[in-house]
C-alpha positions as CSV (number, residue, x, y, z in Angstrom):
1,X,142.2,86.0,150.3
2,X,141.7,89.9,149.3
3,X,137.6,89.8,148.5
4,X,137.7,87.4,152.1
5,X,139.6,89.9,154.3
6,X,138.3,93.6,152.8
7,X,134.8,91.6,154.0
8,X,136.1,91.0,157.5
9,X,137.4,94.1,157.4
10,X,134.6,95.4,158.4
11,X,135.0,94.6,162.7
12,X,138.6,93.6,163.4
13,X,140.9,93.1,166.4
14,X,143.8,95.2,166.5
15,X,147.9,95.0,166.8
16,X,148.5,94.7,170.7
17,X,152.6,94.0,171.3
18,X,152.2,91.1,174.3
19,X,148.7,90.1,173.6
20,X,147.9,89.4,170.9
21,X,149.8,87.0,170.8
22,X,148.9,83.7,168.6
23,X,147.3,82.0,171.0
24,X,145.0,85.2,172.3
25,X,143.8,85.1,168.3
26,X,143.5,81.3,168.7
27,X,141.1,82.2,171.2
28,X,139.1,85.2,170.4
29,X,138.8,82.7,166.5
30,X,136.5,80.6,169.3
31,X,134.1,83.9,170.0
32,X,134.3,85.1,166.2
33,X,134.4,83.3,163.4
34,X,134.5,86.5,160.5
35,X,136.4,89.4,162.4
36,X,139.7,89.9,160.6
37,X,142.6,88.8,163.4
38,X,145.9,91.2,164.0
39,X,149.4,89.8,165.1
40,X,151.7,92.3,167.8
41,X,153.6,94.0,165.4
42,X,156.9,92.3,164.7
43,X,159.9,93.7,163.1
44,X,161.1,93.7,159.5
45,X,165.5,92.7,160.8
46,X,163.5,89.9,163.0
47,X,161.6,88.8,160.4
48,X,164.8,88.2,157.7
49,X,166.9,86.7,160.9
50,X,165.5,85.8,163.4
51,X,163.6,82.6,164.7
52,X,160.3,82.2,162.0
53,X,158.6,79.9,163.2
54,X,158.6,81.9,166.6
55,X,157.7,84.9,165.0
56,X,155.8,83.7,161.8
57,X,153.8,80.9,163.4
58,X,150.3,80.2,163.3
59,X,147.1,78.1,163.2
60,X,145.1,77.6,159.8
61,X,142.4,78.1,162.4
62,X,143.3,81.4,163.4
63,X,142.4,82.5,159.4
64,X,141.7,84.9,158.5
65,X,144.9,86.6,160.3
66,X,147.2,90.0,158.8
67,X,150.9,90.3,159.9
68,X,151.1,93.5,161.6
69,X,155.0,94.7,159.7
70,X,157.8,97.0,161.6
71,X,160.4,99.1,159.7
72,X,161.4,101.9,157.3
73,X,164.2,100.6,154.8
74,X,161.7,99.6,151.9
75,X,164.5,96.7,151.0
76,X,164.6,94.8,154.2
77,X,160.3,95.4,154.4
78,X,160.4,93.8,150.6
79,X,162.4,90.4,151.7
80,X,160.1,89.5,154.7
81,X,157.1,90.3,153.2
82,X,158.4,87.5,150.6
83,X,159.6,85.4,153.9
84,X,156.0,86.1,155.7
85,X,153.7,85.5,152.6
86,X,155.1,81.9,152.7
87,X,153.1,81.7,156.7
88,X,150.0,81.9,154.3
89,X,148.6,85.4,155.8
90,X,145.5,86.9,154.2
91,X,147.0,90.5,154.7
92,X,150.5,91.9,155.6
93,X,149.5,95.6,156.8
94,X,152.5,97.7,158.6
95,X,152.7,99.8,161.2
96,X,152.9,103.8,160.6
97,X,150.9,104.1,163.7
98,X,153.5,102.6,167.1
99,X,154.9,106.0,169.6
100,X,157.8,103.6,171.2
101,X,161.1,105.2,171.7
102,X,161.5,101.0,170.3
103,X,160.1,101.8,167.2
104,X,161.3,105.6,166.8
105,X,165.2,104.7,167.5
106,X,164.5,102.6,164.8
107,X,162.7,105.2,162.9
108,X,159.6,103.3,162.0
109,X,156.0,103.0,163.3
110,X,154.1,106.7,164.1
111,X,157.7,108.9,163.3
112,X,156.8,107.9,159.6
113,X,153.9,109.8,159.6
114,X,156.9,112.4,159.0
115,X,158.1,110.7,155.8
116,X,155.0,109.7,153.2
117,X,157.1,109.6,150.7
118,X,159.5,107.2,151.5
119,X,156.2,105.5,153.5
120,X,155.5,105.0,149.6
121,X,159.3,103.2,148.6
122,X,158.2,101.1,151.1
123,X,154.9,99.2,150.4
124,X,155.5,99.7,147.0
125,X,158.5,97.4,148.0
126,X,156.1,95.5,150.2
127,X,153.6,95.4,146.9
128,X,156.1,93.8,144.4
129,X,157.3,91.2,147.1
130,X,153.5,89.7,148.7
131,X,150.0,87.5,146.6
132,X,148.0,89.2,149.6
133,X,147.0,93.2,150.2
134,X,149.6,95.0,151.4
135,X,147.4,97.7,154.5
136,X,149.2,100.6,156.6
137,X,147.9,101.1,160.1
138,X,148.5,105.0,160.1
139,X,148.1,108.2,162.8
140,X,145.9,111.1,161.8
141,X,150.0,112.5,162.2
142,X,152.5,113.3,164.6
143,X,153.5,116.3,167.7
144,X,152.8,119.7,165.5
145,X,151.6,118.8,161.9
146,X,148.7,119.9,161.5
147,X,146.0,116.6,160.7
148,X,143.5,118.2,159.1
149,X,147.2,119.2,156.1
150,X,148.3,115.9,157.1
151,X,146.8,113.0,156.6
152,X,145.1,113.8,153.4
153,X,148.5,114.0,151.8
154,X,150.1,110.4,153.3
155,X,147.1,109.4,152.8
156,X,147.5,110.2,149.4
157,X,151.4,109.5,148.6
158,X,151.0,106.5,150.2
159,X,147.7,105.2,147.9
160,X,149.1,106.1,144.6
161,X,152.1,103.7,145.3
162,X,148.9,101.1,145.6
163,X,148.7,101.2,148.5
164,X,144.1,100.7,148.6
165,X,143.1,100.1,152.9
166,X,144.2,101.9,155.4
167,X,143.7,101.9,159.9
168,X,143.5,104.7,161.2
169,X,143.9,104.9,164.4
170,X,142.3,108.9,164.9
171,X,144.8,110.6,168.2
172,X,147.9,112.7,167.4
173,X,151.2,110.5,169.0
174,X,153.5,113.0,170.3
175,X,157.2,111.5,170.0
176,X,158.8,112.9,172.9
177,X,157.0,113.0,176.5
178,X,153.5,110.5,176.3
179,X,154.3,107.5,176.8
180,X,152.1,104.6,174.1
181,X,150.1,104.4,176.8
182,X,149.7,108.4,177.4
183,X,149.3,107.9,173.5
184,X,146.4,105.8,173.5
185,X,144.6,108.1,176.0
186,X,145.9,111.1,176.3
187,X,145.9,113.0,173.2
188,X,142.6,113.8,172.2
189,X,140.4,112.1,169.0
190,X,139.1,113.0,165.8
191,X,137.2,110.5,164.7
192,X,135.7,112.9,162.9
193,X,139.1,113.7,161.2
194,X,138.4,110.1,159.7
195,X,134.8,110.6,158.1
196,X,136.1,113.1,155.9
197,X,138.7,111.6,154.7
198,X,136.3,108.5,153.9
199,X,134.3,111.1,152.0
200,X,137.7,112.9,150.6
201,X,139.0,109.9,149.7
202,X,135.2,107.4,148.6
203,X,137.7,104.6,147.0
204,X,139.5,103.7,149.2
205,X,138.7,101.1,152.4
206,X,138.8,103.5,155.9
207,X,139.3,101.4,159.1
208,X,138.0,103.3,162.5
209,X,140.7,103.3,165.3
210,X,141.1,104.3,168.7
211,X,138.0,105.0,171.6
212,X,136.3,102.3,170.1
213,X,135.1,100.5,173.2
214,X,131.1,98.6,172.3
215,X,129.9,97.3,169.8
216,X,126.9,99.7,169.7
217,X,130.3,102.2,168.9
218,X,131.3,100.2,165.5
219,X,127.9,99.7,164.6
220,X,127.5,103.5,164.9
221,X,131.1,104.1,162.7
222,X,130.2,101.3,160.4
223,X,126.3,103.2,159.5
224,X,127.4,106.8,159.2
225,X,129.8,105.7,156.6
226,X,133.2,104.2,157.0
227,X,134.5,101.1,155.7
228,X,135.8,98.7,158.9
229,X,136.2,100.1,162.8
230,X,139.7,98.3,163.9
231,X,139.3,97.5,168.5
232,X,142.1,97.2,170.5
233,X,141.8,97.0,174.2
234,X,137.8,96.6,174.7
235,X,137.9,93.5,172.2
236,X,140.7,92.8,174.9
237,X,139.7,92.8,178.2
238,X,135.5,92.7,177.1
239,X,135.6,90.1,174.3
240,X,132.7,88.6,174.3
241,X,131.7,91.7,174.4
242,X,133.0,92.9,171.9
243,X,132.9,89.6,169.6
244,X,130.9,87.5,170.6
245,X,127.6,89.3,168.6
246,X,130.2,90.4,165.9
247,X,129.4,87.8,163.7
248,X,125.6,87.8,164.3
249,X,125.3,92.1,164.4
250,X,128.0,92.8,162.0
251,X,128.5,90.1,158.7
252,X,124.7,89.3,159.2
253,X,126.3,85.4,160.2
254,X,126.2,82.9,162.4
255,X,124.7,83.9,166.1
256,X,126.2,85.6,168.8
257,X,129.1,83.4,171.5
258,X,127.9,81.3,174.1
259,X,131.2,81.6,176.4
260,X,130.8,78.4,177.9
261,X,130.3,77.2,175.0
262,X,134.4,79.3,173.5
263,X,135.5,78.0,176.9
264,X,135.2,74.2,176.3
265,X,136.2,74.1,172.8
266,X,139.6,75.7,174.0
267,X,140.1,73.3,176.3
268,X,142.4,70.9,173.0
269,X,143.8,73.7,171.6
270,X,145.8,74.0,175.3
271,X,145.8,70.6,176.0
272,X,148.0,69.9,172.5
273,X,150.1,73.5,173.7
274,X,150.5,71.2,177.1
275,X,152.0,68.4,175.5
276,X,154.3,70.3,173.3
277,X,156.0,71.2,176.7
278,X,154.0,75.6,176.5
279,X,152.7,76.3,179.8
280,X,149.2,76.8,180.7
281,X,149.7,80.7,181.4
282,X,151.0,81.6,177.9
283,X,147.3,81.2,177.3
284,X,145.4,81.8,180.4
285,X,146.3,85.4,180.4
286,X,144.4,86.1,177.7
287,X,141.4,85.1,178.9
288,X,140.5,86.6,181.7
289,X,137.8,88.7,180.4
290,X,135.9,86.1,179.0
291,X,132.7,86.7,181.4
292,X,133.5,90.1,182.2
293,X,130.3,91.4,183.6
294,X,128.6,88.6,183.9
295,X,128.0,86.6,187.1
296,X,131.1,84.7,188.3
297,X,133.7,86.6,186.2
298,X,135.7,87.6,189.5
299,X,135.7,84.0,190.6
300,X,137.4,83.0,187.1
301,X,140.0,85.4,187.1
302,X,141.2,84.3,190.4
303,X,141.2,80.5,190.2
304,X,143.1,81.2,186.4
305,X,145.0,84.2,188.0
306,X,146.2,82.3,190.9
307,X,146.1,78.5,189.9
308,X,147.7,78.7,186.5
309,X,151.8,79.8,187.5
310,X,152.2,76.5,189.9
311,X,154.1,73.5,188.0
312,X,152.1,71.3,186.4
313,X,148.7,73.3,185.6
314,X,146.5,71.8,183.0
315,X,143.0,71.6,181.8
316,X,141.5,70.7,184.9
317,X,142.2,74.4,186.0
318,X,140.5,75.4,184.1
319,X,136.9,73.1,184.4
320,X,137.7,74.1,187.5
321,X,137.2,78.2,186.8
322,X,135.1,77.0,184.3
323,X,132.2,75.1,187.2
324,X,132.9,77.8,189.6
325,X,131.6,80.4,186.7
326,X,129.2,77.8,185.7
327,X,128.3,77.9,190.4
328,X,127.8,81.6,190.8
329,X,124.7,81.2,187.7
C-alpha cells in the first residue's frame, strides 16, 4: 500500500496521545476517505510484551492508517515492527519528536535528534522487518542544537538507512523546562527551514507539521512545494473545518462531507461498541467538535458531555444531540 499511503500523506492527522485512538480514527475516516490517519504512539516494548489487540487492533474502515512506534533499541523496534506488520498497517512510523519526560527516560522520542546514527540503526532494523514503508516524524532539533546544522545531517543520515519519507514538526523541542504542551506552542515555528530542506533533499518526501490551523494553510504549504502537511490539534477540535472538504480540495476526490451524515454514519459503530461492552463516552469524547463554528455546536457538546458518562447512555443520546443541532438550524 506504499503508493496509496504516500498519496494519502498529502494531508495527515497527527499521532496524538490520548486522542487518536481507534474510535477517533473511525470518526475521522467518516469525514475524509483519503487523509492518512496515525495511531497514538505505542512503545516497542509494549507491542512485544503487552495486550496486542488493545494496542494494535483497528477497524479495516480506518485504512490508510499508520502505526507510530516509540523506542530506541534497534532489535526491539525490529521485533515490534515484525509483530505490527501482521495487523495490516499501511505504514510504520518512528517517533523522533515527542518531548515528554516519559519518552526521555526511555531515551527515545525527541531526544533521538541527538543521535542520528542510532536512528539510522533503528530504521534499518524496522525496514528489514516491514512489508510496508517505514517513515520518521522528527523535530528540527532539540535544546541548544542549531536546526540549520542538525536537521540536514539528521535527514541525510536516516535517509541513507532507507527512509524516504519524513514528517518534520517545525519547532525545536526543549527537553528540560518545558512541558509537552509548552513544547507544542512556545518554541517558535520555522516553516521556511522545512522548505529549505525540501530544496536540499528533493528526492525525499517531506511533510510539514506544526502550526497548521486551517485547510487553506495546508493548501498553501502544498502549493509552495512540500509533499504533505500533517495537522494535529485543529483536526481534532475542528474536524469538519480541516477534513470536511479535504478530499475535494487536497485530493481532488469526492464532495464536501456533511456533519449530519457523518454523525448518522457513526451510529452503527457506536451501537456495536456498546454491545461489545464499551461505554458511549469512549467514542463521544472524540466527536464534540463535529459542529464547531456551526449553529447548535454548543448544544451538541452540552448534551453529549453531560450525558455520555451516565450508566446506560447509548445511541439515543447522540440522536438527541443531533436533533438539538437540527432544531438550532
